[in-house]
C-alpha positions, 0 to 999 in steps of 0.5 A, spaced: 500 500 500 502 506 498 503 512 503 499 518 503 502 524 501 500 531 502 502 538 499 504 543 503 500 548 499 495 552 504 489 554 500 486 561 503 479 562 499 476 566 505 472 573 504 470 578 508 463 578 507 460 583 511 461 588 517 456 588 523 456 593 529 449 590 532 449 584 536 442 582 535 443 583 527 449 579 528 446 573 531 440 573 526 446 572 521 449 567 525 443 563 525 441 563 518 448 561 516 448 555 521 441 553 519 443 553 511 450 550 513 454 556 511 461 556 515 463 562 517 468 565 522 468 572 526 473 577 526 473 583 531 475 590 529 479 593 535 477 600 537 483 604 539 483 607 546 483 614 544 477 613 540 473 609 545 475 615 550 474 621 546 470 619 540 463 619 538 461 612 542 464 608 536 462 601 536 466 595 536 465 592 529 464 584 527 467 582 520 464 575 518 468 571 514 466 566 509 468 561 504 468 564 497 464 558 494 458 560 499 458 567 497 452 567 493 448 563 498 450 568 503 447 574 499 441 571 498 440 569 505 441 577 507 436 579 501 431 575 504 432 578 511 429 585 511 430 587 518 438 585 517 439 588 510 439 596 512 444 594 518 449 590 514 455 593 510 457 588 505 464 587 504 466 581 499 473 582 499 479 577 500 482 576 507 489 579 507 491 576 513 493 569 514 492 566 521 496 560 521 
């Protein structure tokens, strides 16, 4: 029996799908993704200490990242949820950082 060989190539096909600052909206998106079998991960944007203390109450933003192959399905889900549509900023750009 031949031994298995694996390539050392890392595939990064994740995209930053959307930016959300409201936690209730984020949970609705998460539930929709989970019930439709869309894998995702969250990345939180840090707000600087200066902006938190002296800014206009800037909220912490969550960026939801998904696999690029599931982008069309995720966009269709957002379109089906009218309460979410106006409070989500669709980004659809490639993830530029490698986390491993």
